[in-house]
Residue frames relative to the residue before (quaternion, step in Angstrom):
aa qw qx qy qz dx dy dz
X 1.0000 0.0000 0.0000 0.0000 0.00 0.00 0.00
X 0.6711 0.4931 -0.2946 0.4687 3.57 0.94 -0.93
X 0.6423 0.5238 -0.3233 0.4568 3.56 1.02 -0.83
X 0.6421 0.5258 -0.3221 0.4554 3.59 1.01 -0.79
X 0.6528 0.5038 -0.3114 0.4722 3.57 1.01 -0.84
X 0.6277 0.5386 -0.3314 0.4540 3.57 1.05 -0.75
X 0.6613 0.5017 -0.3067 0.4657 3.60 1.01 -0.84
X 0.6975 0.4725 -0.2704 0.4659 3.57 1.06 -0.71
X 0.5210 0.6783 -0.4105 0.3161 3.60 1.18 -0.42
X 0.6896 0.4884 -0.2915 0.4483 3.60 0.83 -0.98
X 0.6733 0.4660 -0.3238 0.4740 3.67 0.82 -0.79
X 0.6376 0.5311 -0.3333 0.4475 3.61 1.00 -0.82
X 0.6520 0.5040 -0.3092 0.4746 3.59 0.98 -0.83
X 0.6359 0.5350 -0.3236 0.4525 3.58 0.99 -0.80
X 0.6905 0.4685 -0.2848 0.4718 3.59 0.88 -0.90
X 0.6181 0.5350 -0.3393 0.4655 3.59 1.08 -0.68
X 0.6552 0.5036 -0.3123 0.4687 3.60 0.96 -0.83
X 0.6582 0.4943 -0.3076 0.4773 3.58 0.98 -0.81
X 0.6375 0.5261 -0.3225 0.4612 3.58 1.07 -0.73
X 0.6738 0.5164 -0.2959 0.4378 3.59 1.04 -0.73
X 0.5411 0.6803 -0.3940 0.2986 3.61 1.10 -0.69
X 0.7271 0.4388 -0.2978 0.4360 3.69 0.63 -0.92
X 0.6935 0.4702 -0.2785 0.4695 3.59 1.17 -0.40
X 0.6331 0.5256 -0.3300 0.4627 3.57 1.31 -0.12
X 0.4023 -0.7471 0.4511 0.2764 3.58 1.29 -0.21
X 0.3172 0.7679 -0.5009 0.2426 3.58 1.12 0.61
X 0.8832 0.0109 -0.0225 0.4684 3.59 -0.65 1.11
X 0.4740 -0.6990 0.4395 0.3058 3.61 1.19 -0.04
X 0.8287 -0.2707 0.1856 0.4533 3.52 -1.31 -0.48
X 0.5924 0.5931 -0.3727 0.3979 3.58 1.08 -0.67
X 0.6654 0.4963 -0.2948 0.4732 3.59 0.92 -0.91
X 0.6324 0.5284 -0.3323 0.4587 3.58 1.00 -0.79
X 0.6458 0.5164 -0.3127 0.4673 3.59 0.97 -0.86
X 0.6597 0.5191 -0.2981 0.4544 3.54 0.98 -0.94
X 0.7036 0.4518 -0.2696 0.4776 3.57 0.85 -0.93
X 0.5848 0.5616 -0.3683 0.4549 3.60 1.13 -0.57
X 0.6522 0.4974 -0.3074 0.4824 3.57 0.97 -0.85
X 0.6429 0.5220 -0.3188 0.4610 3.58 0.98 -0.82
X 0.6713 0.4901 -0.3057 0.4644 3.60 0.96 -0.83
X 0.6220 0.5291 -0.3462 0.4619 3.60 1.05 -0.68
X 0.6451 0.4843 -0.3071 0.5050 3.57 1.02 -0.81
X 0.6038 0.5633 -0.3389 0.4509 3.56 1.14 -0.68
X 0.6200 0.5342 -0.3435 0.4608 3.61 1.01 -0.77
X 0.6750 0.4747 -0.2918 0.4836 3.58 0.92 -0.93
X 0.6603 0.5177 -0.3115 0.4461 3.61 0.99 -0.83
X 0.6189 0.5343 -0.3417 0.4635 3.60 1.05 -0.74
X 0.6603 0.4990 -0.3144 0.4650 3.59 0.94 -0.86
X 0.6464 0.4979 -0.3098 0.4881 3.59 1.06 -0.74
X 0.6236 0.5387 -0.3363 0.4559 3.59 1.06 -0.73
X 0.5682 0.5775 -0.3732 0.4520 3.60 1.16 -0.60
X 0.6933 0.4590 -0.2695 0.4858 3.56 1.01 -0.84
X 0.7289 0.4506 -0.2551 0.4479 3.57 0.72 -1.07
X 0.7720 0.3631 -0.1980 0.4826 3.57 0.71 -1.08
X 0.7216 0.4476 -0.2507 0.4649 3.57 1.06 -0.74
X 0.8184 0.2327 -0.1016 0.5155 3.56 0.76 -1.03
X 0.4349 -0.7159 0.4501 0.3095 3.60 1.24 -0.16
X 0.4900 0.6494 -0.4288 0.3929 3.59 1.19 0.60
X 0.1481 -0.7984 0.5817 0.0482 3.57 -0.34 1.26
X 0.0519 -0.8325 0.5508 -0.0276 3.57 -0.31 1.29
X 0.1563 -0.7661 0.6158 0.0972 3.54 -1.06 0.84
X 0.6300 0.5119 -0.3538 0.4647 3.54 1.17 0.61
X 0.3528 0.7784 -0.4669 0.2274 3.55 1.29 0.28
X 0.5898 0.5781 -0.3744 0.4216 3.58 1.13 -0.56
X 0.5575 0.6025 -0.3933 0.4143 3.59 1.16 -0.49
X 0.6233 0.5323 -0.3391 0.4617 3.58 1.07 -0.76
X 0.6475 0.5125 -0.3079 0.4726 3.56 1.00 -0.86
X 0.6775 0.5102 -0.2875 0.4450 3.53 0.92 -0.96
X 0.6335 0.5179 -0.3297 0.4709 3.59 1.02 -0.76
X 0.6386 0.5136 -0.3238 0.4727 3.59 1.02 -0.76
X 0.6547 0.5051 -0.3026 0.4739 3.58 1.02 -0.82
X 0.6932 0.4680 -0.2852 0.4682 3.60 0.91 -0.86
X 0.5592 0.5664 -0.3963 0.4576 3.60 1.19 -0.39
X 0.6315 0.5152 -0.3214 0.4822 3.57 1.04 -0.79
X 0.6682 0.5120 -0.2976 0.4504 3.58 0.93 -0.95
X 0.6649 0.5079 -0.3083 0.4527 3.59 0.92 -0.91
X 0.6775 0.4669 -0.2971 0.4846 3.61 0.95 -0.81
X 0.6117 0.5450 -0.3453 0.4577 3.57 1.11 -0.66
X 0.6419 0.5179 -0.3083 0.4740 3.57 1.05 -0.84
X 0.6892 0.4537 -0.2657 0.4986 3.58 1.17 -0.64
X 0.5541 -0.6385 0.3768 0.3784 3.59 1.30 0.04
X 0.5581 0.5870 -0.3967 0.4320 3.60 1.23 0.32
X 0.0521 0.8236 -0.5596 0.0764 3.58 -0.52 1.18
X 0.4351 0.6995 -0.4631 0.3271 3.60 1.23 0.21
X 0.4636 -0.7335 0.4347 0.2412 3.53 -0.67 1.16
X 0.6103 0.5547 -0.3549 0.4403 3.61 1.12 -0.57
X 0.6811 0.3975 -0.2814 0.5467 3.57 1.30 -0.21
X 0.6740 0.5388 -0.2985 0.4079 3.57 0.88 -1.00
X 0.7351 0.4435 -0.2652 0.4389 3.60 0.65 -1.06
X 0.6514 0.4786 -0.3472 0.4755 3.67 0.88 -0.72
X 0.6268 0.5325 -0.3433 0.4535 3.61 1.05 -0.70
X 0.6435 0.5227 -0.3133 0.4631 3.58 0.99 -0.88
X 0.6663 0.4970 -0.2966 0.4702 3.58 0.93 -0.91
X 0.6779 0.4998 -0.2967 0.4501 3.58 0.91 -0.95
X 0.6476 0.5197 -0.3241 0.4534 3.61 0.97 -0.84
X 0.6778 0.4792 -0.2886 0.4771 3.59 0.92 -0.91
X 0.6488 0.5146 -0.3199 0.4604 3.60 1.01 -0.81
X 0.6430 0.5179 -0.3224 0.4631 3.60 1.01 -0.81
X 0.6324 0.5128 -0.3250 0.4810 3.60 0.99 -0.80
X 0.6668 0.5022 -0.3025 0.4601 3.58 0.94 -0.87
X 0.6332 0.5387 -0.3269 0.4495 3.57 1.06 -0.78
X 0.6932 0.4744 -0.2793 0.4652 3.59 0.86 -0.97
X 0.7204 0.4307 -0.2541 0.4807 3.58 0.79 -0.99
X 0.6408 0.5384 -0.3270 0.4388 3.58 1.04 -0.72
X 0.6134 0.5559 -0.3468 0.4410 3.57 1.05 -0.73
X 0.6819 0.4419 -0.2722 0.5154 3.58 1.15 -0.62
X 0.6910 0.5125 -0.2898 0.4193 3.59 0.79 -1.04
X 0.6988 0.4971 -0.2882 0.4260 3.59 0.94 -0.83
X 0.4803 0.6159 -0.4588 0.4236 3.57 1.27 0.21
X 0.7069 0.3719 -0.2327 0.5548 3.57 1.31 -0.29
X 0.1705 -0.7658 0.6065 0.1291 3.56 -1.32 -0.05
X 0.7852 0.3483 -0.2361 0.4543 3.54 -1.36 0.17
X 0.8367 -0.1070 0.1125 0.5252 3.56 -1.01 -0.93
X 0.6235 0.5491 -0.3528 0.4304 3.59 1.00 -0.73
X 0.6361 0.5133 -0.3303 0.4720 3.59 1.03 -0.75
X 0.6249 0.5376 -0.3349 0.4563 3.60 0.98 -0.84
X 0.7130 0.4728 -0.2642 0.4452 3.56 0.83 -1.01
X 0.6744 0.4825 -0.3203 0.4581 3.61 0.96 -0.70
X 0.6243 0.5006 -0.3523 0.4853 3.60 1.09 -0.58
X 0.6093 0.5372 -0.3456 0.4697 3.56 1.11 -0.67
X 0.6515 0.5173 -0.3155 0.4565 3.60 0.98 -0.86
X 0.6583 0.4896 -0.3144 0.4775 3.60 0.95 -0.83
X 0.6297 0.5367 -0.3325 0.4527 3.58 1.01 -0.75
X 0.6739 0.4808 -0.2930 0.4783 3.58 0.96 -0.84
X 0.5970 0.5461 -0.3624 0.4626 3.59 1.10 -0.59
X 0.6521 0.4970 -0.3084 0.4824 3.57 1.00 -0.85
X 0.6219 0.5584 -0.3296 0.4391 3.59 1.05 -0.80
X 0.7167 0.4342 -0.2605 0.4795 3.59 0.79 -0.99
X 0.5952 0.5512 -0.3621 0.4591 3.60 1.13 -0.54
X 0.6606 0.4962 -0.3009 0.4763 3.58 0.97 -0.87
X 0.6314 0.5468 -0.3301 0.4398 3.59 1.08 -0.71
X 0.6907 0.4907 -0.2733 0.4554 3.56 1.18 -0.58
X 0.5262 0.6301 -0.4163 0.3908 3.62 1.26 -0.07
X 0.1766 -0.8218 0.5344 0.0890 3.58 0.08 1.26
X 0.6220 0.5569 -0.3450 0.4290 3.58 1.11 -0.63
X 0.7316 0.3434 -0.2094 0.5505 3.58 1.27 -0.42
X 0.7361 -0.4738 0.2209 0.4299 3.56 1.11 0.70
X 0.3366 -0.7641 0.4962 0.2381 3.59 1.21 -0.21
X 0.8262 -0.1255 0.1356 0.5323 3.56 -0.91 -0.98
X 0.6482 0.5484 -0.3214 0.4193 3.60 1.11 -0.58
X 0.4721 -0.6898 0.4385 0.3301 3.58 1.20 -0.31
X 0.3685 -0.7176 0.5597 0.1897 3.52 -1.40 0.08
X 0.2477 -0.7640 0.5821 0.1268 3.56 -0.89 0.97
X 0.4267 -0.7175 0.4937 0.2438 3.57 -0.77 1.03
X 0.4909 -0.6444 0.5009 0.3049 3.55 -1.11 0.68
X 0.7788 -0.1218 0.1077 0.6058 3.57 1.07 -0.78
X 0.5737 -0.5702 0.4475 0.3814 3.55 -1.24 0.36
X 0.6390 -0.5456 0.3964 0.3700 3.50 -1.28 0.48
X 0.3340 -0.7345 0.5608 0.1858 3.58 -1.03 0.84
X 0.2542 -0.7376 0.6016 0.1716 3.55 -1.20 0.51
X 0.8173 -0.1550 0.0275 0.5542 3.57 -0.37 1.32
X 0.7342 -0.4374 0.2124 0.4739 3.53 0.99 0.95
X 0.6272 0.5307 -0.3356 0.4608 3.60 1.27 -0.09
X 0.3978 -0.7191 0.5110 0.2519 3.62 -0.91 0.87
X 0.0268 0.8542 -0.5176 0.0422 3.58 0.81 1.04
X 0.7101 0.4685 -0.2664 0.4530 3.60 0.95 -0.82
X 0.5175 0.6374 -0.4268 0.3792 3.60 1.23 -0.08
X 0.6750 0.4715 -0.2895 0.4881 3.58 1.09 -0.67
X 0.5305 -0.6737 0.4167 0.3019 3.58 -0.82 1.03
X 0.6973 0.4764 -0.2878 0.4517 3.55 0.80 -0.99
X 0.6515 0.5153 -0.3177 0.4573 3.58 0.96 -0.84
X 0.6456 0.5122 -0.3120 0.4728 3.57 0.99 -0.89
X 0.6165 0.5501 -0.3236 0.4610 3.57 1.02 -0.86
X 0.7105 0.4629 -0.2615 0.4610 3.58 0.81 -1.02
X 0.6095 0.5317 -0.3504 0.4723 3.60 1.10 -0.63
X 0.6660 0.4949 -0.2986 0.4715 3.59 0.94 -0.89
X 0.6359 0.5205 -0.3255 0.4677 3.59 1.04 -0.76
X 0.6540 0.5073 -0.3140 0.4651 3.58 0.95 -0.87
X 0.6669 0.4858 -0.3042 0.4761 3.61 0.96 -0.83
X 0.6163 0.5449 -0.3375 0.4575 3.58 1.05 -0.74
X 0.6678 0.4843 -0.2937 0.4830 3.58 0.92 -0.92
X 0.6405 0.5264 -0.3203 0.4583 3.59 1.03 -0.79
X 0.6646 0.4931 -0.3015 0.4735 3.59 0.93 -0.90
X 0.6472 0.5070 -0.3246 0.4677 3.59 0.93 -0.88
X 0.6747 0.4986 -0.3001 0.4540 3.59 0.87 -0.94
X 0.6570 0.5210 -0.3038 0.4524 3.56 0.99 -0.85
X 0.6785 0.4788 -0.2828 0.4800 3.58 0.94 -0.93
X 0.6188 0.5301 -0.3432 0.4672 3.59 1.08 -0.70
X 0.6545 0.5040 -0.3053 0.4737 3.59 0.98 -0.87
X 0.6328 0.5359 -0.3346 0.4476 3.60 1.00 -0.79
X 0.6959 0.4740 -0.2744 0.4645 3.57 0.87 -0.98
X 0.6881 0.4691 -0.2852 0.4745 3.59 1.14 -0.53
X 0.5923 0.5821 -0.3610 0.4243 3.60 1.26 -0.19
X 0.7070 -0.4102 0.3412 0.4641 3.55 -1.36 0.01
X 0.6108 0.5614 -0.3367 0.4455 3.56 1.02 -0.83
X 0.6863 0.4855 -0.2724 0.4681 3.58 0.91 -0.94
X 0.6355 0.5306 -0.3359 0.4491 3.57 1.05 -0.72
X 0.6254 0.5137 -0.3339 0.4833 3.58 1.09 -0.69
X 0.6255 0.5419 -0.3349 0.4505 3.59 0.99 -0.81
X 0.6984 0.4709 -0.2704 0.4663 3.57 0.85 -1.03
X 0.6396 0.5233 -0.3300 0.4561 3.58 1.01 -0.77
X 0.6525 0.5057 -0.3089 0.4724 3.60 1.02 -0.82
X 0.6024 0.5490 -0.3487 0.4628 3.56 1.14 -0.61
X 0.7052 0.4637 -0.2587 0.4699 3.57 0.97 -0.87
X 0.7972 -0.1071 0.1246 0.5810 3.60 0.84 -0.98
X 0.2383 -0.8175 0.5122 0.1120 3.57 0.00 1.32
X 0.6450 0.5439 -0.3262 0.4262 3.57 0.98 -0.82
X 0.6551 0.5019 -0.3161 0.4680 3.58 0.99 -0.77
X 0.6256 0.5352 -0.3372 0.4566 3.60 1.03 -0.75
X 0.6527 0.5026 -0.3116 0.4736 3.57 0.99 -0.80
X 0.6319 0.5615 -0.3206 0.4273 3.55 1.09 -0.79
X 0.7184 0.4141 -0.2550 0.4974 3.61 1.07 -0.63
X 0.6947 -0.5448 0.2596 0.3913 3.59 1.22 0.34
X 0.6094 0.5370 -0.3611 0.4581 3.62 1.24 0.22
X 0.2460 -0.7311 0.6151 0.1629 3.57 -1.05 0.83
X 0.3867 -0.7727 0.4494 0.2268 3.62 -0.46 1.14
X 0.5779 0.6529 -0.3734 0.3169 3.59 1.08 -0.73
X 0.6795 0.4668 -0.3289 0.4607 3.68 0.76 -0.82
X 0.6279 0.5274 -0.3345 0.4646 3.59 1.03 -0.75
X 0.6779 0.4876 -0.2910 0.4669 3.56 0.90 -0.89
X 0.6439 0.5231 -0.3257 0.4535 3.57 1.02 -0.75
X 0.6327 0.5120 -0.3269 0.4803 3.59 1.00 -0.79
X 0.6554 0.5015 -0.3112 0.4713 3.59 0.95 -0.87
X 0.6420 0.5284 -0.3148 0.4576 3.58 1.02 -0.82
X 0.6581 0.4948 -0.3052 0.4784 3.59 0.97 -0.83
X 0.6489 0.5085 -0.3230 0.4648 3.62 0.94 -0.85
X 0.6620 0.4924 -0.3077 0.4739 3.60 0.94 -0.85
X 0.6328 0.5333 -0.3261 0.4571 3.58 1.08 -0.72
X 0.6389 0.5218 -0.3205 0.4656 3.59 1.01 -0.82
X 0.6618 0.4856 -0.3103 0.4795 3.58 0.94 -0.84
X 0.6063 0.5399 -0.3455 0.4706 3.59 1.08 -0.69
X 0.6412 0.5191 -0.3197 0.4661 3.58 1.03 -0.76
X 0.6071 0.5395 -0.3377 0.4757 3.58 1.11 -0.71
X 0.6594 0.5002 -0.3085 0.4689 3.58 0.93 -0.91
X 0.6457 0.5227 -0.3234 0.4530 3.59 0.99 -0.77
X 0.6440 0.5190 -0.3181 0.4634 3.59 1.01 -0.83
X 0.6538 0.4988 -0.3023 0.4821 3.56 1.03 -0.80
X 0.6609 0.5037 -0.3157 0.4581 3.59 0.96 -0.84
X 0.6115 0.5382 -0.3545 0.4590 3.60 1.05 -0.67
X 0.6693 0.4834 -0.2933 0.4820 3.58 1.02 -0.80
X 0.6447 0.5378 -0.3277 0.4334 3.58 1.00 -0.78
X 0.7650 0.3334 -0.1829 0.5197 3.59 0.92 -0.88
X 0.2699 -0.7826 0.5042 0.2458 3.59 1.30 -0.42
X 0.6776 0.3972 -0.2678 0.5580 3.53 1.19 0.67
X 0.0887 -0.7808 0.6179 0.0267 3.56 -1.08 0.81
X 0.0590 0.7947 -0.6013 0.0581 3.58 -0.92 0.87
X 0.6506 -0.5268 0.3651 0.4073 3.63 -1.18 0.38
X 0.5239 0.6531 -0.4066 0.3657 3.60 1.19 -0.45
X 0.6143 0.5667 -0.3482 0.4246 3.59 1.14 -0.58
X 0.6948 0.4391 -0.2789 0.4966 3.62 1.24 -0.24
X 0.4702 0.7209 -0.4282 0.2754 3.61 1.23 -0.18
X 0.6199 -0.5642 0.3994 0.3713 3.54 -1.25 0.48
X 0.5730 0.5884 -0.3871 0.4190 3.60 1.17 -0.49
X 0.6323 0.5071 -0.3333 0.4816 3.60 1.08 -0.70
X 0.6212 0.5237 -0.3434 0.4711 3.61 1.06 -0.71
X 0.6478 0.5102 -0.3127 0.4715 3.57 0.99 -0.82
X 0.6215 0.5418 -0.3296 0.4600 3.56 1.08 -0.75
X 0.6589 0.5026 -0.3054 0.4690 3.60 0.94 -0.89
X 0.6445 0.5144 -0.3148 0.4701 3.58 1.00 -0.83
X 0.6410 0.5231 -0.3180 0.4630 3.55 1.05 -0.77
X 0.6125 0.5505 -0.3473 0.4485 3.60 1.04 -0.73
X 0.6492 0.5188 -0.3112 0.4609 3.57 1.02 -0.85
X 0.6786 0.4795 -0.2868 0.4767 3.59 0.93 -0.91
X 0.6473 0.5271 -0.3190 0.4487 3.57 0.95 -0.86
X 0.7012 0.4705 -0.2719 0.4615 3.56 0.92 -0.88
X 0.5889 -0.5626 0.3727 0.4447 3.56 1.09 -0.69
X 0.3729 -0.7377 0.5222 0.2097 3.55 -0.59 1.18
X 0.7954 0.2957 -0.2271 0.4778 3.54 -1.02 0.81
X 0.6873 0.3806 -0.2726 0.5554 3.59 1.30 0.04
X 0.3605 -0.7675 0.4869 0.2095 3.59 -0.38 1.21
X 0.6727 0.4731 -0.3176 0.4719 3.61 0.96 -0.76
X 0.5322 0.6216 -0.4036 0.4092 3.56 1.25 -0.31
X 0.6093 0.5518 -0.3509 0.4485 3.57 1.11 -0.66
X 0.6351 0.5188 -0.3193 0.4749 3.56 1.11 -0.72
X 0.6463 0.5120 -0.3064 0.4756 3.56 0.99 -0.89
X 0.6323 0.5376 -0.3213 0.4560 3.58 1.03 -0.81
X 0.6546 0.5083 -0.3032 0.4703 3.59 0.98 -0.87
X 0.6588 0.5072 -0.3053 0.4642 3.58 0.91 -0.91
X 0.6736 0.4953 -0.2978 0.4607 3.58 0.87 -0.98
X 0.6553 0.5314 -0.3119 0.4370 3.57 0.93 -0.91
X 0.7094 0.4631 -0.2640 0.4610 3.58 0.77 -1.06
X 0.6974 0.4751 -0.2913 0.4506 3.60 0.84 -0.94
X 0.6503 0.5022 -0.3211 0.4710 3.61 0.99 -0.79
X 0.6287 0.5367 -0.3278 0.4575 3.57 1.01 -0.82
X 0.6842 0.4827 -0.2841 0.4671 3.59 0.89 -0.92
X 0.6610 0.5197 -0.3116 0.4427 3.59 0.94 -0.88
X 0.6951 0.4727 -0.2816 0.4627 3.60 0.87 -0.97
X 0.6345 0.5505 -0.3386 0.4240 3.59 1.02 -0.74
X 0.6754 0.4708 -0.2948 0.4851 3.60 1.21 -0.43
X 0.6045 0.5820 -0.3564 0.4108 3.59 1.24 -0.29
X 0.7922 -0.1551 0.1252 0.5768 3.58 0.86 -0.94
X 0.6829 -0.5366 0.3238 0.3754 3.54 -1.28 0.48
X 0.7681 0.3484 -0.1759 0.5077 3.55 0.86 -0.98
X 0.0967 0.8566 -0.4987 0.0909 3.53 0.95 0.96
X 0.5864 0.5984 -0.3717 0.3998 3.60 1.12 -0.55
X 0.5846 0.5844 -0.3695 0.4244 3.59 1.17 -0.52
X 0.6947 0.4137 -0.2461 0.5345 3.58 1.24 -0.49
X 0.6302 0.5804 -0.3320 0.3946 3.52 1.00 -0.91
X 0.6699 0.5240 -0.3035 0.4296 3.59 0.84 -0.94
X 0.7074 0.4514 -0.2775 0.4678 3.61 0.73 -1.02
X 0.6091 0.5467 -0.3642 0.4445 3.63 1.07 -0.63
X 0.6720 0.4873 -0.3019 0.4689 3.57 0.95 -0.83
X 0.6264 0.5279 -0.3330 0.4670 3.59 1.05 -0.75
X 0.6576 0.5005 -0.3082 0.4712 3.60 0.96 -0.85
X 0.6241 0.5379 -0.3454 0.4492 3.58 1.02 -0.75
X 0.6669 0.4878 -0.3019 0.4756 3.60 0.96 -0.84
X 0.6704 0.5218 -0.3047 0.4306 3.59 0.95 -0.85
X 0.7983 0.3319 -0.1476 0.4803 3.58 0.87 -0.95
X 0.6836 0.3776 -0.2870 0.5548 3.62 1.18 -0.35
X 0.1562 -0.8463 0.5033 0.0784 3.55 0.36 1.28
X 0.7400 0.3491 -0.2165 0.5326 3.61 1.09 -0.62
X 0.5645 -0.6284 0.3722 0.3844 3.58 1.25 0.29
X 0.7329 -0.4028 0.3050 0.4557 3.53 -1.32 -0.06
X 0.6363 0.5474 -0.3264 0.4347 3.58 1.01 -0.78
X 0.7219 0.4209 -0.2428 0.4927 3.58 1.12 -0.61
X 0.3775 0.7640 -0.4587 0.2519 3.58 1.28 0.07
X 0.6436 0.5165 -0.3521 0.4417 3.69 0.86 -0.76
X 0.6654 0.4954 -0.2982 0.4721 3.58 0.98 -0.84
X 0.6363 0.5225 -0.3267 0.4642 3.58 1.06 -0.75
X 0.6558 0.5059 -0.3139 0.4642 3.57 1.00 -0.78
X 0.6357 0.5122 -0.3325 0.4722 3.60 1.03 -0.74
X 0.6526 0.5034 -0.3168 0.4694 3.58 0.97 -0.82
X 0.6534 0.5143 -0.3118 0.4596 3.57 1.00 -0.79
X 0.6526 0.5137 -0.3166 0.4582 3.59 1.02 -0.80
X 0.6582 0.4884 -0.3149 0.4786 3.60 1.10 -0.65
X 0.6711 0.5061 -0.2952 0.4542 3.57 1.08 -0.76
X 0.6296 0.5929 -0.3417 0.3678 3.60 0.97 -0.76
X 0.6720 0.4657 -0.3320 0.4706 3.67 0.81 -0.80
X 0.6162 0.5480 -0.3472 0.4466 3.61 1.02 -0.73
X 0.6521 0.5148 -0.2998 0.4689 3.52 1.00 -0.92
X 0.6555 0.5150 -0.3132 0.4549 3.60 0.99 -0.85
X 0.6429 0.5239 -0.3234 0.4557 3.59 1.01 -0.81
X 0.6441 0.5235 -0.3233 0.4545 3.57 1.01 -0.79
X 0.6436 0.5125 -0.3245 0.4666 3.55 0.99 -0.78
X 0.6520 0.5119 -0.3139 0.4630 3.59 0.99 -0.83
X 0.6593 0.5038 -0.3137 0.4617 3.61 1.00 -0.80
X 0.6465 0.5165 -0.3217 0.4603 3.57 1.04 -0.77
X 0.6325 0.5330 -0.3297 0.4551 3.58 1.11 -0.73
């Protein structure tokens, strides 16, 4: 019980801090927009963390799920449909269907082959989106208006949109945490560690992995629908493999195996990118090496930083005593 409360302490503190931001008046609307974008990326990163950390499935096509969710919003907007009770379920269903079809093929492989086939499916989705001339093609599509919720322009207000994204982020994190803690999640983790042993006790990992892949795809579609509303613009770039690589990097930066680490990774990535871009023109020359150093030296990610600091503090006095004894 105590261990469970300890594991929940860091995510609970993180959500409380995010909840307090709009009521503290920090930075005005710009900060809210920035954190909203970070939380949307966090939703997609948590769903990818479910695959990578939970099932051991490293996907380079996860951005396709986001892009399909975003293009579902654009297609319905072009048809004059902006009701959220239609738009969001459609975005989730479209992304889940894409994940089901591609996952049924991709999960026949493993390791590097799985990475490459998800990359191939992602690029197919990218080029397909580029060919949609009715939705702007390569130039993208600008939404006429943000999605309404039961006829109310709830998402038009910055604070309301921020709180909706925060609530959905907490819901996604809680749902993924419950999944990994269930019997279903235990089978996923066991198959990640030793697939042969799981088969020996009577479980076939493929159906479990496919269900997890579809669930992660649906959540990715939700993130894409929210991102389309946040930017009020959709383009094929949202489906590119570089966005998939960015999402995978967020998971690694935050800490593999820690769902709230994906949220921390998204926040750190977005805030550091924004801060450096205001310092000097060639900020990417610093941004890239900083992220590489973070991955190299933070082996457990940002979420594991407190534990790493405690281990370092215990190791340092021992090291000092050894040096004194040698002297």
